[in-house]
TORZA-215675 format. One record per residue (C-alpha): residue number from 1; residue in three letters; x, y, z. Coordinates in pm, whole numbers, always signed. Each point is the difference from the previous one (the first is absolute). Layout:
BEGIN
(NUM ALA (X Y Z)),
...
! end
This chain:
BEGIN
(1 UNK (-3453 +218 +356)),
(2 UNK (-176 +325 +82)),
(3 UNK (-189 +148 -294)),
(4 UNK (+56 +373 -21)),
(5 UNK (-301 +31 -227)),
(6 UNK (-227 -8 +302)),
(7 UNK (+200 +263 +189)),
(8 UNK (+130 +347 -58)),
(9 UNK (+232 -6 -301)),
(10 UNK (+340 -136 +110)),
(11 UNK (+276 +267 -9)),
(12 UNK (+224 -192 -241)),
(13 UNK (-288 -62 -240)),
(14 UNK (-107 +363 +21)),
(15 UNK (+351 +131 -62)),
(16 UNK (+43 -207 -316)),
(17 UNK (-351 +70 -127)),
(18 UNK (+53 +376 +40)),
(19 UNK (+350 -33 -151)),
(20 UNK (+169 +120 +317)),
(21 UNK (+282 -241 -69)),
(22 UNK (+244 +166 +241)),
(23 UNK (-243 -72 +283)),
(24 UNK (-35 -359 -118)),
(25 UNK (+379 -34 +6)),
(26 UNK (+9 +144 +351)),
(27 UNK (-251 -261 +117)),
(28 UNK (+211 -276 -154)),
(29 UNK (+305 +139 +181)),
(30 UNK (-158 -79 +337)),
(31 UNK (+160 -269 +215)),
(32 UNK (-152 -326 -126)),
(33 UNK (+30 -161 +341)),
(34 UNK (-182 +277 +187)),
(35 UNK (-230 +188 -236)),
(36 UNK (-10 -145 -351)),
(37 UNK (-216 -301 +79)),
(38 UNK (-44 -226 -301)),
(39 UNK (-367 -80 +49)),
(40 UNK (-116 +319 +174)),
(41 UNK (+178 +244 -233)),
(42 UNK (+124 -156 -322)),
(43 UNK (-286 -242 -70)),
(44 UNK (-282 +244 +66)),
(45 UNK (-224 +80 -296)),
(46 UNK (-227 +274 -126)),
(47 UNK (-375 -33 -53)),
(48 UNK (+46 -199 -320)),
(49 UNK (+253 -238 +150)),
(50 UNK (+315 +153 -145)),
(51 UNK (+310 -1 +215)),
(52 UNK (+300 +233 -18)),
(53 UNK (+167 -213 -265)),
(54 UNK (-308 +8 -224)),
(55 UNK (+7 +379 +12)),
(56 UNK (+377 +32 -41)),
(57 UNK (-20 -210 -317)),
(58 UNK (-298 +197 -130)),
(59 UNK (+188 +326 +67)),
(60 UNK (+314 -142 -169)),
(61 UNK (+216 +74 +304)),
(62 UNK (+305 -217 -56)),
(63 UNK (+180 +77 +327)),
(64 UNK (-312 -58 +208)),
(65 UNK (-75 -324 -183)),
(66 UNK (+355 -123 +65)),
(67 UNK (-20 +82 +369)),
(68 UNK (-343 -156 +46)),
(69 UNK (+99 -316 -185)),
(70 UNK (+307 -38 +221)),
(71 UNK (-217 +43 +309)),
(72 UNK (-227 -269 -145)),
(73 UNK (+285 -246 -57)),
(74 UNK (-84 -229 +290)),
(75 UNK (-363 -77 -79)),
(76 UNK (-119 +152 -333)),
(77 UNK (-327 +110 +160)),
(78 UNK (+12 +344 -160)),
(79 UNK (+94 -135 -342)),
(80 UNK (-259 -275 +18)),
(81 UNK (-285 +217 +129)),
(82 UNK (-301 +50 -228)),
(83 UNK (-215 +311 -1)),
(84 UNK (-376 +14 -52)),
(85 UNK (+57 -59 -374)),
(86 UNK (+199 -312 +76)),
(87 UNK (+326 +157 -113)),
(88 UNK (+342 -28 +162)),
(89 UNK (+252 +287 -16)),
(90 UNK (+177 -175 -288)),
(91 UNK (-318 +6 -207)),
(92 UNK (+8 +381 +7)),
(93 UNK (+347 +0 -152)),
(94 UNK (-139 +38 -351)),
(95 UNK (+332 +101 -159)),
(96 UNK (+199 -270 +186)),
(97 UNK (+235 +265 +138)),
(98 UNK (+9 -183 +334)),
(99 UNK (+37 -350 -143)),
(100 UNK (+337 -55 +167)),
(101 UNK (-62 +226 +300)),
(102 UNK (-298 -204 +123)),
(103 UNK (+221 -308 +30)),
(104 UNK (+234 -7 +299)),
(105 UNK (+345 -151 +30)),
(106 UNK (-146 -275 +220)),
(107 UNK (-270 -80 -259)),
(108 UNK (+272 -55 -260)),
(109 UNK (+196 -218 +241)),
(110 UNK (-304 -219 +63)),
(111 UNK (-53 -58 -373)),
(112 UNK (+361 -112 -44)),
(113 UNK (+84 +255 -270)),
(114 UNK (+378 +4 +41)),
(115 UNK (+61 +196 -320)),
(116 UNK (-219 +283 +123)),
(117 UNK (+173 -6 +338)),
(118 UNK (+336 +35 -173)),
(119 UNK (-128 +322 -154)),
(120 UNK (-117 +161 +323)),
(121 UNK (+226 -139 +273)),
(122 UNK (+363 +64 +90)),
(123 UNK (+243 -82 +278)),
(124 UNK (-42 +204 +316)),
(125 UNK (+212 +308 +53)),
(126 UNK (+60 +281 +246)),
(127 UNK (-218 +246 -190)),
(128 UNK (-361 -26 -112)),
(129 UNK (-56 -191 -325)),
(130 UNK (-77 +196 -319)),
(131 UNK (-369 +58 -82)),
(132 UNK (-166 -320 -111)),
(133 UNK (+270 -221 +154)),
(134 UNK (-16 -209 +317)),
(135 UNK (+250 -148 +241)),
(136 UNK (-48 -360 +120)),
(137 UNK (-63 +121 +356)),
(138 UNK (-299 +215 -102)),
(139 UNK (-280 -80 +245)),
(140 UNK (-377 +15 -27)),
(141 UNK (-145 +283 +211)),
(142 UNK (-206 -195 +251)),
(143 UNK (+125 -359 +28)),
(144 UNK (+362 +91 -83)),
(145 UNK (+47 -286 -245)),
(146 UNK (+298 +9 -235)),
(147 UNK (-16 -128 -358)),
(148 UNK (+176 -312 +127)),
(149 UNK (-276 -62 +255)),
(150 UNK (-253 +18 -284)),
(151 UNK (+205 -224 -229)),
(152 UNK (+45 -270 +263)),
(153 UNK (-366 +0 +99)),
(154 UNK (-103 -20 -368)),
(155 UNK (+254 -282 -55)),
(156 UNK (+163 +191 -286)),
(157 UNK (+335 -178 -11)),
(158 UNK (+144 +193 -295)),
(159 UNK (-86 +331 +164)),
(160 UNK (+164 -114 +324)),
(161 UNK (+309 -103 -197)),
(162 UNK (+14 +343 -166)),
(163 UNK (-53 +192 +324)),
(164 UNK (+251 -199 +205)),
(165 UNK (+277 -62 -252)),
(166 UNK (-24 +308 -224)),
(167 UNK (-118 +265 +246)),
(168 UNK (+131 -137 +331)),
(169 UNK (-344 +25 +159)),
(170 UNK (+10 -61 +375)),
(171 UNK (-144 -332 +113)),
(172 UNK (+5 +123 +361)),
(173 UNK (-206 +316 -45)),
(174 UNK (-302 -26 +234)),
(175 UNK (-346 +126 -84)),
(176 UNK (-243 +159 +245)),
(177 UNK (-69 -335 +165)),
(178 UNK (+374 -78 +18)),
(179 UNK (-19 -265 -270)),
(180 UNK (+306 -15 -225)),
(181 UNK (-13 -141 -355)),
(182 UNK (+158 -317 +139)),
(183 UNK (-276 -19 +260)),
(184 UNK (-254 +37 -283)),
(185 UNK (+165 -294 -173)),
(186 UNK (-52 -212 +310)),
(187 UNK (-355 +128 +51)),
(188 UNK (-152 -7 -347)),
(189 UNK (+177 -261 -212)),
(190 UNK (-132 -348 +64)),
(191 UNK (+121 -185 -310)),
(192 UNK (+332 -159 +96)),
(193 UNK (+172 +43 -336)),
(194 UNK (-100 +365 -25)),
(195 UNK (+98 +57 +361)),
(196 UNK (+347 -146 -44)),
(197 UNK (+59 +200 -318)),
(198 UNK (-124 +321 +161)),
(199 UNK (+207 -58 +313)),
(200 UNK (+308 -62 -212)),
(201 UNK (-55 +325 -190)),
(202 UNK (-46 +199 +319)),
(203 UNK (+310 -153 +152)),
(204 UNK (+189 +45 -329)),
(205 UNK (+95 -366 +4)),
(206 UNK (-165 -65 -336)),
(207 UNK (-70 +194 -316)),
! end
């Protein structure tokens, strides 16, 4: 990762520091596949090691925090980064206003918290979901993993059951590398009993 602290102040960092939030939003609107490079834009830091998410939390910018956390969904490098004081962005959330925002849908899936997923997920529709709600085909920004990809890889059987049977999550939806959730089952699950149960859930031959 390139450290912006040794260079001219990165534009995104500068915009948030100077509270030019409209400019920060414009930067985040750039095409992620052409201009909004994860490591060379989003993970850059200032001279004290703070990245854009550190500053967005410090400035209490809810929309920016939400967008940055979503863009961090695949790897958690921004959320896990420590500044020169050894603090992550979450540790600057003194009032806990971002307690839920700093946790992504895929994080919740990996922990197996079905009750929380029932609160924030709904069946897919033709229009965008309401604020704070997610469809089962919501994909991470870079690797294009669905919640079902994450659930299968984490071997969360109850989450898979919920996604497939309650929300009709697609078992054939490919990610960036063209792996479907079923392909993840074949790739990552080595225990035979778990594999057979997972396969049955994905094929809807067992509940």
